[in-house]
C-alpha positions in Angstrom: 0.0 0.0 0.0 1.3 3.4 -1.0 1.5 6.4 1.4 -1.2 8.1 -0.5 -3.5 5.1 0.0 -2.8 5.0 3.7 -3.6 8.7 4.0 -6.9 8.2 2.2 -8.0 5.2 4.3 -10.2 7.2 6.7 -12.0 8.8 3.8 -12.4 5.3 2.2 -13.7 3.9 5.4 -16.2 6.7 5.8 -17.5 5.9 2.3 -17.8 2.2 3.2 -19.7 3.1 6.4 -22.1 5.3 4.5 -23.2 2.2 2.6 -23.8 0.1 5.7 -27.2 -1.4 5.5 -27.7 -0.7 1.8 -28.2 -3.5 -0.6 -25.1 -4.7 -2.4 -24.4 -3.4 -5.8 -24.1 -6.8 -7.4 -21.6 -6.5 -10.3 -19.8 -8.9 -12.7 -16.0 -9.0 -12.2 -13.7 -9.8 -15.0 -9.9 -10.3 -14.8 -8.1 -8.6 -17.6 -5.6 -11.0 -19.3 -4.5 -8.5 -21.9 -6.0 -5.6 -24.0 -6.8 -6.4 -27.6 -5.1 -4.5 -30.3 -7.0 -1.5 -31.7 -6.4 0.7 -34.7 -7.6 4.1 -35.9 -10.5 2.6 -37.8 -11.9 1.0 -34.6 -15.0 2.5 -33.0 -15.5 3.9 -29.5 -14.4 2.0 -26.4 -16.2 -1.3 -25.7 -16.1 -4.1 -23.1 -14.8 -6.3 -25.9 -11.5 -4.2 -25.9 -10.0 -6.8 -23.5 -9.3 -10.4 -23.3 -10.8 -11.4 -20.0 -11.9 -14.3 -17.8 -14.8 -14.3 -15.3 -13.9 -13.5 -11.7 -17.3 -14.0 -10.1 -19.9 -11.6 -8.8 -18.9 -8.9 -6.3 -20.4 -6.0 -4.4 -19.1 -2.9 -6.3 -19.7 -0.7 -3.3 -17.1 -2.6 -1.4 -14.7 -2.5 -4.4 -15.1 1.3 -4.5 -14.5 1.5 -0.7 -11.1 -0.2 -1.0 -9.9 1.0 -4.3 -11.7 4.1 -5.5 -8.4 5.8 -6.4 -7.8 3.1 -9.0 -11.3 2.9 -10.4 -12.7 4.9 -13.4 -15.7 4.5 -15.7 -14.6 3.1 -19.1 -17.6 2.4 -21.3 -21.3 1.6 -21.4 -22.5 -2.0 -22.0 -25.8 -0.7 -23.2 -27.5 -4.0 -24.1 -27.2 -5.1 -20.5 -27.7 -1.6 -19.0 -24.3 -1.6 -17.3 -21.3 0.6 -16.9 -17.9 -1.0 -17.2 -15.3 0.3 -14.7 -11.5 -0.3 -15.0 -9.4 -1.0 -12.0 -5.7 -0.3 -12.7 -3.2 -2.9 -11.5 -1.4 -0.3 -9.4 -1.9 3.4 -8.4 -1.1 5.5 -11.5 -1.9 8.9 -12.8 -3.9 8.1 -15.9 -4.1 11.7 -16.9 -0.3 11.7 -17.4 0.3 8.2 -18.7 -1.0 8.7 -22.3 -2.4 11.7 -24.3 -5.8 9.9 -24.2 -7.4 8.7 -21.1 -9.1 5.7 -22.6 -5.8 4.4 -23.9 -4.2 4.8 -20.5 -7.1 2.8 -19.0 -6.6 0.0 -21.5 -2.8 -0.1 -20.9 -3.1 -0.5 -17.1 -6.4 -2.4 -16.6 -6.2 -5.2 -14.2 -9.9 -5.8 -13.5 -13.2 -4.9 -15.1 -16.4 -4.5 -13.2 -19.8 -4.4 -15.0 -22.0 -2.3 -12.8 -25.8 -1.9 -13.3 -27.0 1.6 -14.1 -29.0 1.9 -10.9 -25.9 0.9 -8.9 -23.8 3.6 -10.6 -26.4 6.3 -9.8 -26.7 5.2 -6.2 -22.9 5.1 -5.7 -22.5 8.5 -7.1 -24.9 9.9 -4.6 -23.1 8.1 -1.7 -19.7 9.3 -2.9 -20.6 13.0 -2.7 -17.5 14.4 -1.0 -15.3 14.1 -4.0 -17.4 15.9 -6.5 -19.9 18.2 -4.8 -18.8 21.9 -5.2 -16.1 20.9 -7.8 -16.3 23.1 -10.9 -16.4 20.9 -14.0 -15.6 22.3 -17.5 -16.5 20.3 -20.6 -14.2 21.0 -23.6 -16.0 20.4 -26.9 -14.5 20.8 -30.3 -14.6 20.0 -34.0 -11.8 17.5 -33.6 -8.3 17.8 -35.1 -8.2 21.4 -33.9 -5.8 21.5 -31.0 -8.2 20.3 -28.3 -5.6 18.0 -26.7 -3.2 21.0 -26.5 -5.9 23.3 -25.0 -6.8 20.5 -22.5 -3.2 20.4 -21.3 -3.0 24.2 -21.1 -6.1 24.3 -18.9 -4.6 21.5 -16.8 -1.5 23.7 -16.3 -3.7 26.4 -14.6 -3.7 26.7 -10.9 -5.6 24.0 -8.9 -7.0 22.4 -12.1 -6.7 18.8 -13.4 -7.6 18.0 -17.0 -8.5 14.7 -18.5 -8.5 14.0 -22.3 -11.3 11.8 -23.7 -12.9 9.5 -21.2 -14.7 7.7 -24.1 -18.1 6.8 -22.5 -19.2 10.3 -23.5 -18.7 9.4 -27.1 -20.9 6.4 -26.8 -23.7 8.7 -25.5 -24.1 10.2 -29.0 -25.0 6.9 -30.6 -27.0 5.6 -27.7 -29.3 8.6 -27.5 -30.0 8.5 -31.3 -33.5 7.2 -31.7 -33.9 6.5 -27.9 -37.3 7.1 -26.2 -37.6 10.0 -23.9 -37.4 7.7 -20.9 -34.3 5.9 -22.2 -32.6 9.2 -23.0 -33.4 10.4 -19.5 -31.9 7.2 -18.0 -28.7 7.7 -20.2 -28.4 11.3 -19.0 -28.7 10.3 -15.4 -26.1 7.5 -15.7 -23.7 9.7 -17.6 -24.0 12.3 -14.9 -23.3 9.7 -12.3 -20.2 8.5 -14.2 -19.0 12.0 -14.4 -19.4 12.5 -10.7 -17.5 9.3 -9.9 -14.8 10.3 -12.4 -14.5 13.7 -10.7 -14.4 12.1 -7.3 -11.5 9.8 -8.4 -9.6 12.7 -10.0 -10.0 14.8 -6.8 -8.8 11.9 -4.7 -5.7 11.3 -6.9 -5.0 15.0 -7.4 -5.8 16.4 -3.9 -4.5 19.9 -4.9 -7.0 20.2 -7.7 -10.1 22.2 -7.0 -11.6 22.1 -10.6 -11.7 19.5 -13.4 -11.6 19.9 -17.2 -12.9 17.1 -19.3 -12.0 17.1 -22.9 -14.4 15.2 -25.2 -14.2 13.8 -28.7 -15.7 16.1 -31.3 -18.9 14.3 -31.9 -19.8 14.6 -28.2 -21.1 18.1 -28.9 -24.3 16.5 -30.2 -24.9 15.3 -26.6 -23.9 18.6 -25.0 -27.5 19.5 -24.2 -28.0 16.1 -22.5 -25.0 16.6 -20.3 -26.1 20.1 -19.4 -29.6 18.8 -18.4 -28.2 16.5 -15.7 -25.0 18.5 -14.9 -26.4 22.1 -15.0 -23.5 23.6 -13.0 -20.9 22.4 -15.5 -19.3 25.0 -17.8 -18.7 24.5 -21.5 -15.9 25.5 -23.8 -15.9 25.1 -27.6 -12.7 25.0 -29.8 -12.9 25.1 -33.6 -10.7 25.3 -36.6 -11.2 26.2 -40.3 -12.7 23.4 -42.4 -9.9 23.0 -44.9 -7.2 22.4 -42.2 -9.5 20.3 -40.1 -10.4 17.9 -42.9 -6.8 17.8 -44.0 -5.7 16.8 -40.5 -8.3 14.0 -40.5 -6.9 12.8 -43.8 -3.4 12.7 -42.5 -4.6 10.7 -39.5 -6.5 8.1 -41.6 -3.5 7.7 -43.9 -1.5 6.2 -41.1 -3.6 3.1 -41.4 -1.9 0.8 -44.0 -5.2 -0.2 -45.6 -6.1 3.4 -46.2 -2.7 4.2 -47.8 -3.3 1.3 -50.2 -6.8 2.4 -50.8 -5.6 5.9 -51.7 -3.2 4.5 -54.3 -6.0 2.7 -56.1 -8.5 5.5 -55.5 -10.8 3.3 -53.4 -10.7 5.3 -50.1 -14.5 5.7 -49.8 -15.2 2.0 -50.7 -12.8 0.8 -48.0 -14.3 3.0 -45.4 -17.8 1.8 -46.3 -16.6 -1.8 -45.9 -15.1 -1.0 -42.5 -18.4 0.6 -41.5 -20.2 -2.7 -41.9 -18.0 -4.0 -39.1 -17.8 -0.9 -37.0 -20.8 0.3 -34.9 -19.4 3.8 -34.7 -19.6 4.2 -38.5 -22.9 2.4 -39.2 -24.9 5.4 -38.3 -23.2 8.4 -40.0 -26.3 10.5 -39.4 -25.7 10.4 -35.6 -22.1 11.5 -36.0 -22.9 14.1 -38.7 -26.6 15.1 -38.4 -26.5 17.3 -41.6 -25.8 14.0 -43.5 -29.6 13.3 -42.9 -30.7 16.8 -44.0 -32.3 16.6 -47.5 -30.7 19.9 -48.5 -27.2 18.4 -48.0 -27.8 14.6 -48.4 -28.7 14.8 -52.1 -25.6 16.8 -52.9 -23.0 14.8 -50.9 -20.9 12.7 -53.3 -19.6 9.3 -52.3 -16.3 10.8 -51.3 -14.3 10.8 -48.0 -13.5 14.5 -48.2 -17.2 15.3 -48.6 -18.2 13.3 -45.6 -15.5 14.7 -43.4 -16.6 18.2 -44.4 -20.2 17.4 -43.6 -19.1 16.1 -40.2 -17.2 19.4 -39.6 -20.2 21.4 -40.8 -22.5 19.4 -38.5 -20.5 20.2 -35.4 -20.2 23.9 -36.3 -23.8 24.1 -37.2 -24.8 22.6 -33.9 -22.5 24.8 -31.9 -23.9 27.8 -33.7 -27.4 26.8 -32.8 -26.4 26.3 -29.2 -24.8 29.7 -29.1 -27.8 31.4 -30.6 -30.3 30.0 -28.1 -32.1 32.2 -25.6 -28.8 32.1 -23.6 -25.4 31.3 -25.1 -24.5 27.7 -24.3 -20.7 28.0 -24.3 -19.1 30.1 -21.6 -16.0 30.4 -23.9 -15.3 29.9 -27.6 -11.8 29.8 -29.1 -10.4 29.4 -32.6 -7.4 27.1 -33.1 -5.8 29.8 -35.3 -6.0 32.3 -32.4 -4.7 29.7 -29.9 -1.7 28.9 -32.0 -1.0 32.6 -32.7 -1.6 33.9 -29.2 -0.6 30.9 -27.1 -0.5 31.9 -23.4 -1.9 35.4 -24.2 -5.3 34.0 -24.9 -5.5 32.0 -21.7 -6.4 34.8 -19.2 -9.7 35.7 -20.9 -10.4 32.0 -21.3 -9.8 31.1 -17.7 -11.9 34.1 -16.6 -14.8 33.1 -18.8 -14.8 29.6 -17.4 -14.6 30.8 -13.8 -11.2 29.2 -13.3 -8.4 30.8 -11.2 -6.0 33.1 -13.1 -2.7 31.6 -14.1 0.2 32.6 -11.8 3.8 32.8 -13.0 4.3 29.1 -12.3 1.2 28.2 -14.3 2.3 30.4 -17.2 5.7 28.7 -17.2 3.9 25.3 -17.4 1.8 26.6 -20.3 4.8 27.9 -22.2 6.4 24.4 -21.9 3.2 22.8 -23.1 3.1 25.0 -26.1 6.6 23.9 -27.1 5.6 20.2 -27.3 3.4 18.0 -29.4 0.4 17.5 -27.1 -0.4 14.1 -28.7 3.2 12.8 -28.6 3.2 9.1 -27.9 -0.1 8.6 -29.7 -0.9 7.3 -33.2 -3.1 10.4 -33.5 -0.3 12.9 -33.1 -0.3 15.5 -35.9 2.6 15.5 -38.4 1.8 19.0 -39.6 1.9 17.9 -43.3 -0.8 18.3 -45.9 -2.6 15.2 -47.2 -5.4 16.4 -49.5 -5.0 16.8 -53.2 -6.4 19.7 -55.2 -9.6 17.8 -56.2 -10.3 16.9 -52.5 -9.8 20.5 -51.4 -12.3 21.6 -54.1 -14.8 19.0 -52.8 -14.4 20.5 -49.3 -15.2 24.0 -50.6 -18.1 22.7 -52.7 -19.7 21.2 -49.5 -19.0 24.4 -47.5 -20.8 26.4 -50.2 -24.0 24.6 -49.4 -24.2 26.3 -46.0 -25.4 29.9 -45.8 -22.7 30.9 -43.2 -20.0 28.3 -42.7 -18.6 28.6 -46.3 -16.5 31.5 -45.1 -13.0 30.3 -44.2 -12.8 33.1 -41.6 -16.2 32.5 -40.0 -16.3 33.1 -36.3 -18.8 31.7 -33.9 -20.6 34.1 -31.6 -18.7 34.7 -28.4 -15.3 33.8 -29.8 -12.4 35.1 -27.7 -10.0 36.8 -30.0 -6.4 38.0 -29.6 -6.1 41.2 -27.6 -9.1 40.4 -25.4 -8.0 40.6 -21.8 
């Protein structure tokens, strides 16, 4: 047992005592033998990401009482209405181990626990000390726009811990699509409970942190309203980048997959992706990940082309963010362009921190931010940007042709309402 675990024992015992007399949270335990290999074309996280063997049934409340510092929500097992938690083999800071939280969870998973939805909600209420009165910021984005960098910069701020892509939030977008009002409400409540348990774990493992920033994958913006419904005190930040560079960055990422490089040589990129989609739940429902794909105005004019679909995905996120900002009350507390973030660096952070209600950056925090800006935020990940261009002239023309279908987003310099620009203090 580490010194940190010894110091936390009274708090853990208090949590265990708070559950005395309550019914056990009966959960399936699985021993992780090894994580399965994944590649860039795989979908969101899933219980099938691991090779496991059954380890019996256990009271998850007792597991949490003894090992909450090593337990984090990993994914939904929606068909059985369970949340899968990962217990790491040893105490480790998952926020620092890998640029993406879900990959760090996979690397260090020792046990899995499949916990019924109702048990997760009950446990979150019992484990209130770690998350009540903790400011939470959700970082939304268009994807491939520097969100990992911004997540790290926010984590550099005083008394803040940031976590990049807990992936159960990504599943929420697909799970709510077509769900009944009752099922959607249940998903919202369980996601809020997972958030609270994640925040409690982060506060326990980062005792100096007083606030938490959670960076989400780009498509999670389509569930932003559902998160806000059950987590009304959370603040929201949106980061975006111009369409040409965003789509180009997605191209560069996909071309790291050998089958996609081969497909490009024989001009069958779209066909290969469609075949992959037949095996990939994340890609079977493009309308959930890019709602404008279902809009008749766009659908009839979208060619069977990868550049076209990636552009419609970008437009969908921006269109949705624009609608949220133009509501009765602006949804996002702060909005930033990637271009301004790269040009301004640390200088854009004071206004951002103030808008999010986070403490200002002192000299030490500013020094940490400067170091962060000098590094590749995704270093160590297959998703790390190379900075090179990957689209040909025809594909760039396709991007512009799709953008021209939108009344506002066709402008390369379009700015969302509320965007923090350079010079704002």
